[in-house]
Wavefront OBJ file of the C-alpha trace (Angstrom):
o trace
v 173.336 96.923 -45.747
v 176.114 94.357 -45.508
v 177.489 95.543 -48.852
v 177.815 99.062 -47.461
v 179.598 97.817 -44.325
v 182.027 95.778 -46.406
v 182.671 98.766 -48.591
v 183.405 100.959 -45.555
v 185.723 98.356 -44.010
v 187.557 97.990 -47.308
v 188.042 101.744 -47.432
v 189.514 101.686 -43.945
v 191.888 98.872 -44.884
v 192.923 100.601 -48.111
v 193.461 103.892 -46.253
v 195.618 102.136 -43.639
v 197.697 100.362 -46.285
v 198.224 103.617 -48.169
v 199.141 105.337 -44.898
v 201.708 102.652 -44.112
v 203.247 102.978 -47.585
v 203.441 106.762 -47.288
v 205.176 106.526 -43.909
v 207.602 103.889 -45.210
v 208.394 105.925 -48.323
v 209.132 109.007 -46.243
v 211.402 107.020 -43.946
v 213.329 105.543 -46.862
v 213.636 108.901 -48.619
v 214.837 110.790 -45.549
v 217.196 108.042 -44.449
v 219.227 108.268 -47.660
v 220.627 111.671 -46.768
v 223.957 113.016 -47.878
v 226.464 110.540 -49.298
v 229.855 109.910 -47.676
v 231.693 112.380 -49.966
v 229.412 115.152 -48.782
v 229.743 114.166 -45.126
v 233.543 114.266 -45.384
v 233.418 117.658 -47.092
v 231.188 119.105 -44.383
v 233.689 117.903 -41.770
v 236.487 119.453 -43.807
v 234.532 122.720 -44.039
v 234.548 123.017 -40.243
v 238.274 123.839 -40.533
v 237.734 126.630 -43.056
v 237.161 130.285 -42.299
v 234.741 131.425 -45.004
v 234.288 135.141 -44.330
v 232.153 135.761 -47.431
v 230.095 132.536 -47.215
v 231.436 131.355 -50.552
v 230.688 127.762 -49.590
v 227.193 128.689 -48.437
v 225.553 126.200 -50.781
v 227.245 123.249 -49.038
v 224.055 121.821 -47.557
v 223.653 118.667 -45.466
v 220.152 118.195 -46.921
v 221.514 117.509 -50.419
v 221.898 113.921 -51.634
v 225.384 114.533 -53.026
v 227.839 117.437 -52.944
v 227.952 117.521 -56.748
v 226.212 120.874 -57.054
v 228.360 122.552 -54.423
v 230.764 125.382 -55.172
v 234.243 123.993 -55.867
v 233.146 120.352 -56.110
v 233.639 118.505 -59.414
v 231.916 115.172 -59.965
v 231.643 112.403 -62.524
v 229.031 112.828 -65.244
v 227.054 109.774 -64.104
v 223.567 111.186 -63.453
v 222.349 108.280 -61.298
v 225.487 107.741 -59.215
v 227.685 110.854 -59.306
v 230.968 110.639 -57.432
v 233.215 113.505 -56.430
v 236.320 113.606 -58.622
v 238.064 116.743 -57.409
v 237.838 119.780 -55.196
v 238.950 123.226 -56.347
v 238.923 125.907 -53.653
v 241.603 128.073 -55.224
v 240.973 131.816 -55.581
v 238.117 131.749 -53.070
v 239.816 133.714 -50.275
v 239.342 130.898 -47.777
v 241.490 130.533 -44.686
v 242.299 127.117 -43.324
v 242.672 126.662 -39.581
v 245.044 124.164 -37.989
l 1 2 3 4 5 6 7 8 9 10 11 12 13 14 15 16 17 18 19 20 21 22 23 24 25 26 27 28 29 30 31 32 33 34 35 36 37 38 39 40 41 42 43 44 45 46 47 48 49 50 51 52 53 54 55 56 57 58 59 60 61 62 63 64 65 66 67 68 69 70 71 72 73 74 75 76 77 78 79 80 81 82 83 84 85 86 87 88 89 90 91 92 93 94 95 96
């Protein structure tokens, strides 16, 4: 009987440890968020009138802005950095 009790208590401990790791992993993953380049671009976008939602894929949930329309980044897969921004010929209006 004691062997069964030990087994059950071990399961509880293992389940708690796994639960703690899952919670910690989710916190770490969600805390990374958008890098500083992307945050600056989203602030910049607030001053743009985008009638046709051309910049609609600029999403604060992304890790980097490197897949966004008009954004050009370095080829480094693990640490891409924005190199340039090309918004020409997109019919965007910039407010003051």
